[in-house]
C-alpha positions as CSV (number, residue, x, y, z in Angstrom):
1,M,15.3,-35.1,-128.4
2,K,13.2,-36.2,-131.3
3,I,14.9,-39.3,-133.2
4,V,13.4,-40.9,-136.3
5,V,13.9,-44.8,-136.8
6,T,13.5,-46.8,-140.0
7,A,11.4,-50.1,-139.1
8,Q,9.7,-53.1,-140.7
9,G,6.5,-52.6,-138.1
10,Q,4.8,-49.6,-136.4
11,E,5.6,-50.7,-132.6
12,L,8.8,-50.3,-130.4
13,S,9.3,-53.9,-130.6
14,S,9.5,-54.0,-134.4
15,E,12.6,-55.0,-135.9
16,I,15.1,-52.1,-137.7
17,D,14.6,-51.6,-141.5
18,L,18.2,-51.8,-142.8
19,R,17.2,-50.1,-146.2
20,F,16.5,-46.0,-145.1
21,G,15.3,-45.0,-149.0
22,R,12.6,-48.6,-148.8
23,T,11.8,-48.5,-145.1
24,K,7.9,-49.4,-144.6
25,W,7.5,-46.8,-141.3
26,L,9.0,-44.1,-139.8
27,I,8.8,-44.4,-136.0
28,V,9.3,-40.3,-134.3
29,I,10.7,-41.1,-130.8
30,D,11.1,-38.5,-127.8
31,T,14.2,-39.8,-126.0
32,E,13.0,-38.0,-123.0
33,T,9.5,-38.9,-122.9
34,G,9.4,-42.0,-124.8
35,D,6.4,-40.9,-126.9
36,F,6.2,-41.9,-130.5
37,E,4.3,-41.9,-133.5
38,T,4.3,-43.6,-136.8
39,H,4.5,-42.7,-140.3
40,N,4.1,-44.4,-143.6
41,N,6.7,-44.4,-145.8
42,E,5.3,-47.0,-148.4
43,V,4.8,-44.6,-150.6
44,N,9.0,-45.4,-151.6
45,L,8.9,-48.6,-150.8
46,N,8.5,-49.4,-154.6
47,A,9.7,-46.4,-156.0
48,V,12.3,-46.6,-159.1
49,Q,14.5,-43.9,-158.0
50,G,14.6,-41.3,-155.6
51,A,13.4,-42.9,-152.4
52,G,16.6,-42.3,-150.4
53,I,15.9,-38.7,-151.6
54,Q,12.4,-38.4,-151.0
55,T,12.9,-40.4,-147.1
56,G,15.5,-37.7,-146.6
57,Q,13.2,-34.7,-147.2
58,N,10.3,-36.5,-145.2
59,I,12.2,-36.9,-142.0
60,A,13.4,-33.3,-142.7
61,N,9.9,-32.3,-142.6
62,L,9.5,-34.6,-139.3
63,D,11.6,-32.0,-137.3
64,V,14.0,-34.5,-135.9
65,E,17.5,-34.0,-135.3
66,A,19.1,-37.4,-135.5
67,V,17.6,-40.5,-137.8
68,I,18.8,-44.2,-136.7
69,T,18.8,-46.9,-139.7
70,G,21.2,-49.6,-141.5
71,N,22.5,-47.4,-143.8
72,V,21.8,-45.1,-146.4
73,G,24.1,-44.2,-149.5
74,P,25.3,-41.1,-151.0
75,N,21.7,-38.6,-151.9
76,A,20.3,-40.1,-148.5
77,F,23.5,-38.7,-146.9
78,K,23.3,-35.6,-148.2
79,T,19.3,-34.7,-148.0
80,L,19.8,-35.8,-144.4
81,T,23.1,-33.7,-143.9
82,A,21.7,-30.5,-145.8
83,A,18.8,-30.8,-143.2
84,G,21.1,-30.7,-140.4
85,V,19.3,-34.3,-139.3
86,K,22.4,-36.6,-137.7
87,I,22.9,-40.0,-138.8
88,F,23.5,-43.5,-136.7
89,L,24.0,-46.8,-137.7
90,T,22.9,-49.9,-135.8
91,E,22.8,-53.9,-136.4
92,K,19.6,-55.3,-137.1
93,Q,17.1,-55.1,-133.7
94,A,14.3,-54.0,-132.3
95,V,13.6,-50.6,-132.3
96,A,13.5,-49.6,-128.4
97,E,16.9,-51.9,-128.3
98,A,18.3,-49.1,-130.4
99,V,17.0,-45.9,-129.8
100,N,18.3,-47.1,-125.5
101,S,21.9,-47.9,-127.5
102,F,21.3,-44.0,-128.8
103,K,20.6,-43.1,-125.3
104,A,23.5,-44.7,-123.7
105,G,26.0,-43.2,-126.0
106,K,26.6,-46.7,-128.5
107,L,26.1,-45.6,-131.7
108,H,28.2,-44.1,-133.8
109,E,27.2,-41.2,-135.8
110,I,28.3,-41.4,-139.5
111,D,30.2,-38.8,-141.7
112,T,29.5,-40.5,-144.9
113,A,27.4,-43.1,-146.9
114,N,28.1,-46.5,-145.9
115,V,26.2,-47.7,-149.0
116,E,26.3,-47.0,-152.6
117,G,23.3,-45.7,-154.4
118,H,20.5,-47.7,-155.3
119,W,21.8,-50.7,-152.7
120,V,19.0,-53.0,-151.6
């Protein structure tokens, strides 16, 4: 399964970025092989508005099945769910730890946004 994790850096040892739309990096991970690739999301880091929607569209274009992040607003939630991407939330930790929690079934899929729009 291919998933994406919002991250503060480009390595699996990097911390999760709790901000969805304004995350600096998206790390796409194949949970079966452990292979990963990074995608720079810096264009949305300082966006005046629409960062969640744009990041959601970028993730949908990466052909992943799920995203792990810290928080997701209503517009990003709608964008991801419309694309069939499942959303899982986690606390601040290393990307690799979050992926291991996901694989162990310790993260739960959300069915609504957990923060209001324009959350920082």
